[in-house]
N, C-alpha and C positions, 0 to 999 in steps of 0.2 A: 095634672090631676090633682082632686083636694086631699087633704093631707087625713090619714088614717087612723085607727089604731093600730096597723099591721107595720108601721113605721120602724126600719131596723136601721142599723148599721151609724155611720159615721157622719154627723150634718154640723161642720165647723161655723163656729162663731166667728164670722169675718169682724176685724178690725175696720174702723175706715180711715183710709190713706189720706195724709196732709201733708203740704207743702211747707216749710219753713215759717210762709208768711200766714198759715191758717187756712189758706182756701183748700178745697178738696182735689186731690192730686188723681184725677180723672183716669191719668194714664198707669198710674200704679192701679186703680180702682180696676180697670180692665185686664191688669195683668194679674192682680189678685183673684179673680174670678176666674181667670183663665185656668191659672193653677191649680185650684182646688177642683175644678171639672177633670183636669187629666192626672190628677193622683188619684181619682177614681172615689172622690167623696159620694156619699149616697142622697145628699141634699148639703140645705146652708141655710142660716139663719145669719140677718142683717137685723141692724139697729138693736143691738144688745146691749146690756152694761159696758163689757169689752171693744162696741164698737162706738162709745162716747156718742149715744143716741140722745142725751139730752143736749148736746152742744149743738146740735144742728138745728137750722131753721126747717120749717115746715115744709117748704119750699126744695132745700135739699134733703129732704128725708125721701120724700117722693123720687125726686130726682134719681136717689141713690137704687131705692129699688127697683124701679123702671129699667136703670142701668145693669143691674143684681140678673133681671129675669131674661133680659135679653141677650144675657153674655153665657149664662150657664146652658142654655138649651134647654132638657126635659127634666133636669133636677128640679125636684120639687122645695121652693125657698120659702124658710118661717120669717116674719117680719116681725119683731117685737114693736109692739104698740104701748107699751105703756107709759102713763100720761097722768098726771094729777087729775084732769077732770076727764069724766066721759066723752064730752064733746070733742077732744081734741084725740081721744081713742077712736072712738067711733070713725071721725074722718079718715085717719091713718087706717084704719083697718080696712073699712070700704075701698077705698082708693086702691090699698096694696091687693084685694081681692080681684078689683075690676083689671088692674095689672097683669093678673096672673099667678100671683102666690097662691100658696098651696093651704097656708093658714096663719095664724097669729100667736106671739105670744104675749102672756100678761102676767105681770108683777105683781102682787099686792103690797099696797101702800105701806109706809112702816107705821102708821099709826095704829094699824088694826092689831089688837091683842086678844080678844075673846074668840074661841072657836065660831059662834054665833056670826060675829063682824066678818071673820073670814068667808065663812059660806055665804051672808049674805052680799059681800061685795062683788064675787064671782056671778052669783044669782044678776045681779046689776048690771056688772061687766057685759055679760051675754044678751041682756036685755036692751043695751044702749050698741052693740055690735051686729048683732042681730044672732040668731038661734041657727041660721046656717051658715056662719062663719066656723070653722074647727079652730079650736084653739090648744095653747099649750099651757099649762099651769108652770109657772116658773118659782121653784120652792128653794130659795136663798138666803135661810137665815141670817148666815155668816156677814153678808151684807144688807140684805132688808129689815133686819132685825124683827120678822115674822115668823114664829114658831107653829107650822103647820105637823098634828099628829097624822100619822095613817088615817086615823078615824075622820078627820076632816078632809083628808082628800078622798078618800070615801065618798062623803055626805056629797062633794063638789060635782065629783065622776057621775053619780048617781042621780043627781039632781040637774042635771046639763049634760044630754047628747053628743053635744057637739064637742064636749072635753073628752082630745082623744088621745094626749099625750102627758105623760110627766115630765118634767127635767128637773130632775133629781140633784140638789145643789146641799143638801144636807150636812152634815159632819159632826161628830159618826152618823153615818147613814146607812151602812150595809143591813142592819136590823131593821131599817123600814123599809127596805125593797122586799126583804123575806116576807115580810107582814103584810105588804101589799099583794103579792103574789101568791100567801096562804086566801086573802077575801078572793081572790079570783077562782080559787080552787074550789072555796066552799059555796061558790055562787054569790057571795055579797056583794061582790062589786064587778062591773063588765070589765073584761080587759081593756087594757091601755097601752099603750108604747110606753116605754121607761128609758129615756137617755138621759146621761151622765153627764154634770158639768164638773164645775171645782177644776178647770183645767187638766183634768183628768188624771189628779191624783192618786184615786182610790178603784182606776178603772179595771186593774187586773183583776180584783176580787168582787167588784161589783158585777162584772159580765158571770158571774160565778154564784152570784145571789138572784140571776135573774134579771138583769138588764138587757134591755136590747140593742146599746151600744153607747152609742157618745155625743151629745149636743155642746159641746166648748171649744173652745179655742188654745192652742199651742203652737210656739214656732216651729213643729216639725209634726204637722197634723198627718203626715203618713204612718209614724209612730202608730196613732190613735187606731187608724185603719187597719192596721197591722195586728195590733193586739186583738181587735174586734174581732177579724175575720178567722184569725188562729183559733179564738178562744169557742166560736161559731162550729170550728170544724174539729174540734175537740182536742186539737194541739196546745196542750198547758202548761208545758214545761215550755215550748216557744214563743208562746203568749208572754210570759213572764220573762224570756231573758231579753227579749227587746223590749220591755217598758221596763226593765229593772235597768238595761243601759241607757235610758232618756231619764231616769228617773232623778239622777241629781240636777238636771238642767229645769227639767217640771218643777221640782219643789221649788227650786232659786226666783222660776219665775211667777209662784204664787204667792209672794209676797204683798202684804197688805200695802197698798201705794204705790210700786214700783212695778206692778208686776206688768201692766200694761206695755211700761217702758222697757222693761226686758223683751216680751215679745217684739216689739216692734223693731228693737236695734237688731234682734237674732234675723229677723225676717228682710230688714233691711241689707244685711250682711250677706244674705243668700239671695239678694237680686230681686225678692218680690215686690219688696217698695223701695221707692228712691230715699225715702226719708225716713226717720223713727220719729217725727214731728208730733206732737200731739195738739190740739186746739186748746188754747188755754181757758181753766189752768188746767196743767196736767205737770207731772213729776218728769224731772230728766236724772238721767244718771249718772253719778260720780265716777270718775276717772278709778277709782277702786273697785267700783261695781263693773265696770265695762272691762276691766282686766279680769274680773272674777269670771266673768260670761265667757270671756275670749277663753281662760283655763278650762273651761267645762267644755267650751266647743272644742280644743283641741284633744282633750279627753274621750268625749264622744267619738269622734272623728275615729278613733281606734277599734271601737264597735260598731260603727253604723257610717258606712262611707257617704252617708248621703251629708254627714257634716265635714266632709274633706274639704280643704281649701279653702274655709271661712276665713281662717287666720291666717 
């Protein structure tokens, strides 16, 4: 089913498993997608920034999308199609949709600076991929260096009916969520789904500001699911309790440069990935970093049994 503005819950960002040789580890790919389905994810995103998408060949990207869709059953799959040029974006977007993807995610290039440039870029992207393809705006100024004001997001949403979701990764960004929901309330912007990124670092309060869930990665995505569902049921303290238990590891994983290495290491320790390898270029953890992560896992195990037995 195509992605709509009613999307809710947790759509984990999948890392791409690699062998130490740099080849895609297809056995771990299958295990990873099975894991996301089994823990109750509401959807999935592949070929995101933390999926090392720019390091993949075009044929590998298509193969990964095909494998994911075949493996996760009826879960909606969002495919990151950001590319330097619209031809490559269109090719991957149309192929992904033909394979059964629910929608695509588009990040703005870092060269955009003015509001009009940003709005025009998304209009051109829609023209390239087709107005029939549901798309997600990726708003990640910390990494992409493109600042989107709530007003710019409103313009993109109102100009492009195929825009159904915002991946909100601004930081600080709580006020942005509140502003966008006010736009919807006063009728100046049609409703969209807002799923949040940034590794879930502010998910506890993002949900309270009106977010619909998370579209991000973390080595324990079950926690993200717990927090979102507890908040949806009005169990505020319980949601904050499970979030707070994971916050030290969540914070550690958010370090620029080594965040993906941390995530893959923990997922390897959990038996989800066979290796924590990244395709070059990629950061590696020092012995000191590994010892710190193991310490955090031991402490987490005291509050969440899902971390027990990892170290």
